[in-house]
C-alpha positions, 0 to 999 in steps of 0.5 A: 542457478536452475529452478528446482521444482522436484528436487530430492529423491524421496519426494512424493510423486503426487507433488510432481503431478501438481507441478505437471498440472500447473505447467499443463494448465499454464501452457494450455492457457497461453496457447489457447488465448487469442483475445476473445476467441470462441473455441468450439470442441476441437480434435487434432485428428484421430487417424485410423492409420498413424503416419509412418516413420521411415529411416533412410541410410545415408553417407558414411564417414570415418569407416573402420574407426570405432566411434564412441560418441558423436555430438553436435555443437549447435552454435555452428552445427559442427559435428564432432566424433570421438573414437574409442581410442580417444581421438577427436574428429570434427566436420563443419557444415561446409566441409566434405569430410571429418578432420582430426582435431589438432588441439587433442592430438596428444590427448586420449579424450574420454568425452567431449561437448561444447557450444561451437568450434570457438568454445569446446571442452574435452575430458581425459581420464581420470579427471582432466578437463580441457577448454579450447576457447578461440583456439587457446587450450587451457587445463581447468583445475577441479576445485574439489580434491575428493574428485577422483574421476570425471564420468562425463561432460555435457553442454546445457543450453539455456532454452530461452536463448534467442538466436542473436549475437549478443553475449547477454543471451548466453549468460545461463549456458553452462558445461555440466561436469558429472563426477564421482562426488557432485555435479560441477559447472563452468558458465559460458565465456568463463573458466571457473569451475563451481559446484552445481547442485541440481537437487538443491536439497542439503538433506540429501547426499547425491553423488556419483553422477553420470549423464544419461541424456544430452542434447538441445532438447534436455539433459538428464543425469543419473545420481547415486543417493545415500537414501535408497528406499524411494517408493520402497524400491531398493535403489541407489540411483534416480534420474533428474531431467534438466529442461531449460531452467527447470529440473524434474525428477523421473520416478523410475523404479531401479530394480536391482535386476535392471542394472545401471542406467545407460540412457534415459528419456523422460518425455515430459515437456512443460510446454505441452498441455498433456496430463501426467498419464500421457507421460512416459519414462524410458530407460536403457540398461545393459539388459534392454529398454524399459518403458513405464507410463508415469504414475505414483508409487503403487506400481499400478503402471506396468513396466514394458521391455520392448527391446531386451537382451542387449545393451541400449546406449542412447535414446531420444525423441524425433518431432514432426508436424510440430506446428499443427500436431507435434508427432513424436517418434522415439529412436534408440541406439543399441549394441544390435542396431538402431531401433525406432517407432514407426507409429508416433508415440503421441498423435495429437491429444491421443496417447498410445498405451504403453503396450502399443509402443513398438520398436522396429529395427532399422534394416541394413544396420542390424548388426552394428553396435551403435554407441550414440547418436545426435540429431541435427536440425534446420531452424526455419524461424527468423533470428530472435523470434523463437527460443534456440530449440522449438519443435514448431519452428525446426526440421529434424532431417539428419541423424548422426550415428556413432558406430563401431564402424565409423559414422553413419548419416540417417535421414528420417522421413515421414510418410504423410499420405494419411495427412494429405487427405485430412481436414485441419480442425485446429483453426479458431474463430471469434464467434460460434458458427451457426452450423457445423456440418461435415467440417463446413462451418457456416456463419450467418452474418448481419450487416457489417459483421465479420468473423475472424479466422485464426490459423492457430499458427505463431509467427515462429511457425511461419518458417516451416509452414506456408499458408494460402487462402482461397474463396470459392476455390480461387486463390486470394493472393493478398492473403498469402502468408496471413495467419489470421483473416477477417471474413465478411463477404459471402462465399466459401473460404478455406486455407491450405498449409504446406509443411516444408519440412515434411513436404505435406500439404493440408487443408482447413475446414470450409468457412462459409459466409452468408450475409443478411441486410442491415435492419432499418432504424429511424431516430430523428432527433436534434443533437441536443435536447434541453429538459427542465429539472424533473422533466422527461423525454420519450425517445423512440424508433420504428417498431418492427416485428422481429427486431431486437432493441437495446438502449444505451446511456453514455454508451452503457446498455440500460438494463431491461430497456428492450422496447422500441421507445424509452423515456429519458429523465436523466442527463446524458447521451442516448442512442438505440441499437437495433438488430434483425439477426442474432448478435448483430446490432446497428446503432442510431445517432446519439442525442444529448439530453441536457437537464437545465439545472437551476440553482436554488435562489437564496434570499439574503437580507442586508442585515441579520435581523431587524427592529420595529420601524426599520426597513429590510432590503431582501435580494438574490444573486441573479447573475444569469438574469432569470425572471423573478417572482416575489411572494409574501405569505404565498401571495405574489407581490406584483410590484416587485416582478423581475426585481432582484431586490425588494424593500420590506417593512412588515413581518411575513414569510417571503419567497422568490421563484426564478424562471429561465427562458425555457420556463424552467423554474426553481423557488427559494426556501422561505425567508421569515422576516420579523421586526423585533421590539426595542428593550425597555431599560431603566437604572436602579441606584442603591443606595438612593441618597448621596454617599460619603467619601470612599463609599460605593453605589450599585447601578443595575438594569433589567436582565434580558436574555441574549442582550448586550450591555454598554455603560457610559463607564465602558462596563458591559455587565447588567450592573456596575459599582461606582465610587465617583459623583456623576451622571450614569446611563446604559445602552442595552442591545437585544439579541436581534440588534435592537438598542435602547439607552436608559435615562441618566442617573445622577450620583453625588459623593460628599467631600472627604472630611479632613481633620487636622493631625494634632501635635503630640501632647505631654502631661505630668501625672505625678504632679496631678496635672490635667490636659484639655484635648480640643477638636475642630468645632462645627460637627454634629457629634464627637466621639472620644474613645467610644464616648459619643457626645456633642462636646468638641473638647476632652479633659484628661489627667493621664497620658495615652492614645485618645481616638476621636471620631467626628460625624457631620450632618450627612452622617459622614465620619472622620477619625483622628488620634491624639497622642499624650505622653508624660511630660515629667518622669515617674518617681519610683519610691521603694516601700522597703529594703534590707541593709544586711550586707548580703548584696541584695536590696541593701540600699533604699534608692528613689528612681525618677529624680535623675534629672533634678539636681535640686531634689531632696529627701528627708527621713524621720523615725516614728518619733519625728526625729530626722535621721537622714537627709540627702540632696542631688540627682541620686538620693539614697539611704544605706540604713545607718544613722550616725554611722550605726545601723538603725533598727528594723521598723517603719520610717517616714520620708519627705521628697521634694522635687521641681517635677512635682507640684507638692512634696511626696510623703510616705513610709518605708520599712527597714528589714534586718 
């Protein structure tokens, strides 16, 4: 879909100004850019007398028939005629006269448009659309049921289409269908009708379209808007112009007194570098033709009415001399003949005021009602080099009029007498002339300088313009047809241009070349010069009064270096350029200055550090085999001259200087050699005497910052703990790698004291037995259950655990536990019981005699009378004597058992 720049009715006109200024600026830039051309102030002729347009009446066709419309299909330049009664006639470029078009014989055609005889369209009232493509006639159905009438149809050609046969270049060509509702379209080579919203604004209801201008130069539409207060003017219609792929809205004030717009011309071309004040709006109504210079809504631009009191039906521009000046004339068809502007509406950058636009009626057709006209042209451009329509490459020589008395052919002719004598000042040049006097430009060239002259013509213009160059009035045949030439030889040059369409010959300004000899330059240096790092070389050329000097390094100009000599101190390619005339320099040979960069030598030792008595080997990497000079504490060591490696055994600051064959040298940084002492190492043992088995000793040496330790045990700390006999020593390495091994320290560990584990012993404490515990003799001290002494035996009278600690002469100890258990059972004798039959403590029972079957018990009263006797493992008494209960009181017992050494005697109490 087209690009819409100013698309709705109520947008502010200033926005259109912005768009026009954008296109003006862009097009001006494109037309004025020619690599780095220098363009002096140029005027495109401001003549005192304008060129005159005349129209010559030619052949007549279809006389006696009222012609409603004439149009041209630009694919084949066939002329089509539509009569008022709906008949269609056509004439090809090779035919002598018009013929009735057979496909519409039975139709009453209301409008027609197309691309060529192979694809053409016809509309029939009220809403029938016919397509005839490759001889096949098709009725195209309208997609919108609200369409009640087709108001007109017109082909809209893609202005960027090239004249080639590839169908891809016709993709944007379309047929526009103006209806009572919207615009619709049919894309070329298709038959689908789709809505075509030229305004592309959903907020605006635009309906009731009519076509007010059609043709290859642009299409304009009149639309009825639901909003009718644009700029405060009561209107329901406005004009939209389609130029190539863009849409522009014309700010036409549609006062009610003007009536409907029949035709329009919004002479804005986005390809022209003109301001918005040079743009005119033309519109024709049933009451006349109106003109207004385009502006904003303040009505500061008056409306003029050069053709009045008659219906104006069609209006279009006519172009001449487009390659150099692009003169524009305006033609208007009315009910009272054909009108045209004899003077150009636009002559170069000069714009005639709207009051000066005057129309002349063509005599001979003054009484004819002219409904329509079409302008045919010849394209001089080579196929594929220009857009379909470009004023710079076409010749508009035929106008076809649709009158009520047939078709009349008109030939426009330009009276270019005033241009024959005029000097073309549109040429461009890539440097400013030294003098410009009466259109004679003089260029003072120096040496091999040249100036390029550009005719400002494009390749597409060369079909309409023939160009010929002369030097000192003599033609230069080899330059015929060249748009650009390069001048270097002395002489006076000019170009003659012949405009084939108009038959006008024009001449350019005179370009005079004056040459001057080259300056002298002396620069005798070898191609390459070597310098030591930090060195410099003075370069110079001959000093001459009036000479200008420029020095360059690596082809880049050195700022402020404008003397005849220059001191170079950096590596690069140097040359000087000398000029004896403004802007022209010749260059000397180039000399390459190479800086001999010697890498700083680095002294490396054969090890990171050295100890007293060692020999250091100091060397450098000298792959380039430089001379070497070694220094110690600033004094050269002559014995090591040209040595890459030296031997040093003393402290000092060592330095080496390397020197190449050119005497360039570089010194190393200082290498400070220091011989480091060995650490002093001794081992301290704590405790110092021998150790008992299981004890440990601490061995330690001095703590030295940065040192590393290695014991013969593998430990790497400054102190260790040992538990075994042996000889111990440590190696201490200082941070400089100097290592010292300590003397050996012997450590003695006494053997472990192993006491035999005594067997478990038994004792009978009831019987009053005693037991002797015996330890091994030979120890210094024996400690029995904490009691220390020298006796290795202990007599005990009861069972239990007895701890023995022995200690030898070295103070080493060992412990052993003697376990003594009772060998007889303990006898438990109650001292009272209560035989009262309550079930508790009714029997006197002696425990501990269970294993003694011979045990016996006898009981006596206080009088010594035996009252109870028992023998066996369970001796007991129930408190009865001879079957009767004894009295409460104290009684006496005697117990005899093999487990006791003597009888057990005691008393017991009977409680009732």
